[in-house]
N, C-alpha and C positions, 0 to 999 in steps of 0.2 A: 419604436424600438422593438422590432420583431427579432427575437433571439432564438437561435437553434443551439441546444446543448447536446453534445455528442458524447456518448459513453458506450462501454461494451464489456467492461470487466468489473469485478467486485470492488477493487480499490477506487476506480473512477466513480462508481455509483455512490460509495460511501462519502467521498470527498465533494461530489457535486450535488448530492441531495440537499445539503443546507443552502447551497447557492440557488438551486431551483426553487426551494421553499421561499427564500428571501426575494427572488425576482417576482414570484407570484404575489407575495405579501405587498409588494410595491406596485401591483396591478400592471406588470410588464408582461406582454405576450411571450409565452415560452413554448417552444416545440422541442420535444425530447426525441432524439433518434438513437436507437441502440443497435450496435453491430451484432450483439449476441456472442461476442468473442469468448466469454466464459459463461456458458449457459446456466448450469445449475447454481454456481456460486453467485452469479449476477442476479438471478431471479429471487434468491433469498433476500438480498439487500433491497431490491426494488420493492418487494412486498413489505419489508420492515418500515421503509420510509414512505410508503403509499405513493410510489411513482409508477405511473402507467405510461410507457413510451408511446408516442404517437406513431412512430415507425420502428419496426423490428426487422433487421436484415436476416437474423437467424443464420449467420454464416458458418457456425461451428459444425464440423464433421470429423470423423475419426481420423487420427494420424495425418492431418493436413499440415503442411509446412508454412513457413512465414510468407513465401511468395503467394500461395493460395489465399491466405488470410488477407494479405495486402491488396491483391487484385479484387477479391470479392467486396471488401470494405470500401475501397476507393470507388469502384463502379457504383455500388449501392448508394453511398453518401452523395456522390455527384448528382445522381438523379433526384434525390431529395432536395438538394440545394437548388437545382434548376426549377423544381416545382414551387418551393416555398419562398425563395428569394429573400432570406432574412437580412436584416441590417448588421447582424453580428453572429459569429460562431464562437462558442465557448468549448474548449477542450481542456483536459486535465492530464498532467503528468507525462508519462513516457511510453504508453502502450502503442501497439500497432494501430489501434483504433484512433488514438490521439494524433498520431503521425499522419494517417490517411485522411482524417477529418480536416486537419490543418492544410494538407496539400490540396484536397478538393476545394476548400474555401479559397485558397490562394489562386487556383486556376480560374475561379469565377470572380476574383477581385473583391471578396467579401472580407471585411475586417475580422481579425482573429484575436480572441483573448485567451491567454494561456494561464490557467490556474496551476500553481506550484511550478512556476518557471525557475530556471537558473540552477537546477541541481546538476552537479558534475562529479564524475570520478576522474575525467580526463584520460580514461583508458578505453580504447575503442571497443573492445570485446568484453568489458566487465562493468556493469552487467550487459548481457547480450540478449536481445538487440536494443535494450532500453536506452543505453547511453547515446547511441546515434539517433534514436527516435527523438529524444528530448532536445538534442542539439539542433536537429532539422526544424522541429516545431518552433524553437526560439529564433531561428533565422526567418521564419515565415510570419511570426506573430506581430501584432500591433500594440497589444496591451500585455504587460508582464506582471502578474500577481505572484510575488515571491514570498516564501514563508519566513526568511531570515535575512540578516545583513550579509551573510556569507553568500547566499544565492544572488543577492543584488550585486555584490562585488564580482561574482563570476560573469554576470552579464555585462557590467561596465568594462571589465577586462576584454570582453569580446567585441566592444564597440557599440553596444546598445545604448541609446540615448537615455540619460537619467530621467527625463520627464515622461518616459514611457514605462518606467519601473515603479511599482508600488509595493511596499512592504506591508503585508496584511496579517501575517501569521498563517498557520495552516488550517484549512477548513476541516481537517480530521478532528481537531479539538472541538469544533462546533458539534460535529456528529457524535463524538464520545459523550459530551455533556448531556446530550439529549436522550441517551439510552442506558447510561450506567445506573445500576440499581443495587444498593447495598443489601437489600433483602431478597435478591434474585434467587429463584429455586431452579436447580438443574434437574435434568431427567435422571432416570434410575441408573444409567450407565456410569454416572459420575458422583451421585449424591452420597456414596459411602466413603469417599476419599477425604483425607485430611489435607486440604489444599495448601496448608502452610508447609507441607513437606513434598510439594510437587514441583517439577520442572515442566513447563509448557514448551514443546518442541514443534517447530515447523521447518520444512525444507521443500523447496520447489525450483530453485534457481538453475537455469540451463547449464551454466558454467560449472555447477557442482554435480552434474550427472556422473554416474559411474564411480570412479575411484574416490573422488572427494566425499561422496555420500557414504561409501563403504567405510571410510575413515571416521566420519561423523557417527555412524551407527555403531561402529566398534567402540568408540569412546562412550557412548550411552550405555552399552553393556558393561563396560568397566566401572562406570559410575554407580549403577544399581548393584553391582557386586561389592563395591567399596562401602556404600551406605545402605544399611539394611532397612532403614526407614523410608528410603527414597521411592517415590512413585513418579513415573513419566507419563504425561498425557500428550499423545501425538496424533492430532487430527491430520490424516495423511492426504496429501494432494492427489486428485484423481489421475494425474498424468502417470501412465504405466511405468515410465522410467523411475518414478519415485515410489509409487504404490507397491509394485511387485518386490522391489529391492527391500523396502522397509519391512514388509511382511515376512520375507524370507529370512532376514537377519534378526529381526526383533520380535517376530510374532509369537514365539513360544514362551516368552518370559511373563510371569504372572503379575509383575509390578510395572510392566510397560503396557500401557493401554492404547493400542492402535485403534482409532475410531474414524468414522467418516468425517469429512469437513463439517464443522458446526455452523449453524446459522449465526449471523454476525452478532446478534444480541447475546446469544449464549457464549460466543467466543470472547467478546469484550468483557463480560462479567466473569468468565473463567480467568482471563488474563489479570483482572483486578484482584483475584484471590490467590493466585499461584505464588510460589516463592521467588522464582526467577524465570527468565525466558531465554531460550536458545533458538536462534532463527537465522535464515538467510534472506528473509523478507525485507522489503524496503519500508512498507507501511508500518510494520510492527516496531521499527526503530523510532517511529514518531509516537505511536500509541503507548508503548511501554513506559516511557518516562512520565507521560501525563498521568498514568495510573500508579506511579511510584515503584515500578518494577525494574530491577537491573536487567539489561539486555546484553547478552553475549552474541555478537554478530559473527555468523559462520561464513564469512566472506573474506577475500583478500583486499577488497576495496569497498568504499562506501561513498555514495553521493550525499550522505547526511553527516558531515563531519561535526556538526553541532552536538550530536549525541556523544561522540567520543571526546570532544573538547570540554564539554560540560562535566564529564565524569559519570554520566548516567548509563553509559554503555562502553563495551570494549570490542574492538575489532580483533578477533582471535583466529580467524582463518579456519582451515579444515584439518589441521594436523591433530591426530587423535591424542597425542601426549599433551599438547598445549590445551586442548579442550578439557581434558581431565584436570589439569593443574588449575586452570582459571575457574572452573566450576567448583572445585574443592575449596579454593580460597574463599568463596562466598558462603560456603557452609561452615568452614572452620574459623573464620575471622569475622565477627559481627561488625567490627569497626569498618572493614572494607565493604561489607554488605550495605550498611546504613549510609555510607558515603555515596554509594551509587543510587540507593533507593530515595534519597532526599532531593534528588534533582527532578524538578517538576515542570518549570515554566519555560521550556526551550522554544515552543512553537506557538506562542501567543495566548490570548485571553479568551478564546472561544467566540470571538466576534469577527472573524475573518470574512465570513459571507456578507455581513452587513457592510463592511468596508469596501468589498468588491463591488457590490451593487450600487453603493453611493457614488463610487468613482465612475462607474459606467453611466449612471444617470446624469452626472455632471457633464459628461461628454456628449451623450446622445439626445438628452431632453432639454 
């Protein structure tokens, strides 16, 4: 059972690290191929989980578009597959790396396992390009490891056979449990803050570029004006469409702390201490409830309806007035806050990786 695990972004590394560890624990041959799609953010996580890729395509360059990323990754991964001839390829989620990895494996008729399969918004351009990436991967895959029953139903509705779908929970829970530390010490840029009075903010989604992000940042200014105790911690994504705009609008306020992206261990332990989270991220919608933090989702759609249905998060969009109203509710009404904070076990028990590897062993060994 020679297994090639493909990754290239920070979320992929986080969610595949427990799978790689479990494969090795079971003495299964594992080859790790990285596209390098997110260079700095990816390397932080690989170091944290002690993963050294056997191959690194290092495709990232300034201001390249999706076509360039796709072509470089598809060509590079195809050569690796031709050389290694694995029995199985594992991809995760909905990135361009996952899409090209699955396509390259399909072209060479290598079985594909999709970790975190079945997520859908059913909106072609939201999120972009992730929605179509994951749909295509699921058309190509042979094993579907889904986090929840909703994801399973999505695949069944699309005609995927039930015996190919396995509900495992989300491997992000496995990763979180391995690095959370209640006594964690932050560096000097954050250690003076009262974290119980902070909002953690992240934005990076392509469909929120320009006007939507201006609305979000204007709402943040209104919130720090409304609440004199409030501190904002904003690790800003390196994409210049986000970075420059955030610094131009928010950079002069003393209670808005615009910082560089944090190493994952710092970020998770910060998340575990803050009061609430405002984000357009996908992964944080999974991590927040595990840590007991209300999540306000700054998007019009989400492929993670479990968060909304459970009450652990709200889909509030990017309208500034609504952002201020929904955030204020969680400061002014402790009942509403606790109702969201008490939602914990949406995405499994932290043993998803064990379940995935057991299923693969039953098939291949």
